[in-house]
C-alpha positions, 0 to 999 in steps of 0.5 A: 397390571404390572408395577415398576419393581424398582419402586419401594412399596413402603407406606410411611406413617404420617407422624408416629412421634405425636399423639392426636392431641399434640403431645409426644407418643409414649415409647410403647406407642411408638413401638406398636406403631412401628409394628403396625407399619411393618404389617401395612408394608407386608400386607400391601406387598403381598396382596399386590403380588397375589391378591387379598384372598390368596394372602394369609395372616401367616405370610403377612406375619412372616414378611413383617418378621413378626409372630402370627399372634402380633398381627391379631394383637394389632388387628382383629382379622386379615379384613380389619388389617386391610381396611386400616391399610386403605384408611391409612394410605388414602389418609396420606393421599388426602394430606398431601393434597391438602398440603399442596393446596395450602402451600400454594395459598401461602405463596399467593397462588391462584386456585388453578395453581392450587389444583395444578400443585395437587395434581403433582402431589398426587403423582408424587404419592402414586410414584412413591406407593405404586402398589398401594395405589394399584390396590385402592383403584382395584377396590373401588370397583368392588362392592362386595367387601367388608371395608366398602363403606370405609373406602367410600368415606376415605375417598370422599375425604380426598375428593373433598380437598379438591371440592373445597379448592374448586368451590373457592375458585367459583366464589372468588370468580376465578372459575366459572360458576357452571362447574359441576363441583362434585363431578369435577373434583371426582374427575380430577382425582380419577384423572390422576389415578388412572394417568399415573397408573398407565404411566407406571405400567406402560410408559415407565420411561417418562419422567414425573415432570413430563406426566405432570406437564401433560396433566397440567395442560389438560387442567389449564385447558378444561378447568380454567378455560385457557387456550 
């Protein structure tokens, strides 16, 4: 699968300037987060280029511009680094989906509007992080990895955001109570991932707005029941 080379693969931090308790991170903590960011970016680029098994810690360190010991200072092994990369990247996706839903609610939009906004947020994420998305989708099909349980947990966190909106739509009478919430949520997330990767790989001339419009029409027809 080929990814458009013109799109950066940077996996940005959510907000490395704040601690989980809302305070300001220390200078040392900020430096360590910056180093981990470099390692995430190096790892996702190399693994996308040549695969997990073929990628060495030495190569990750060299691409990140740090000493090999720095990799092991931050992550116990290459597998731990990749597991944390998946957790971090899917966490970014989950946060973008949640923010899209919350923003729609603040603006008085419907639950279908929220689902549509989440589709767009997912496309924006994939357009920004195509190499990470390619790795994530590939790993979903593998069951023999050390990080499989972590991957299932973070996947469910992302799908749960969509489930919540569907559940609220059914409870409010906006959506049919015949909807299978779990399966529909998984299908919507999968639709965005697969359609976006097809767009990136085989139809790169299409704009994000064009792809979003196509998926939006599908959403309106299948979930909301519009004609």
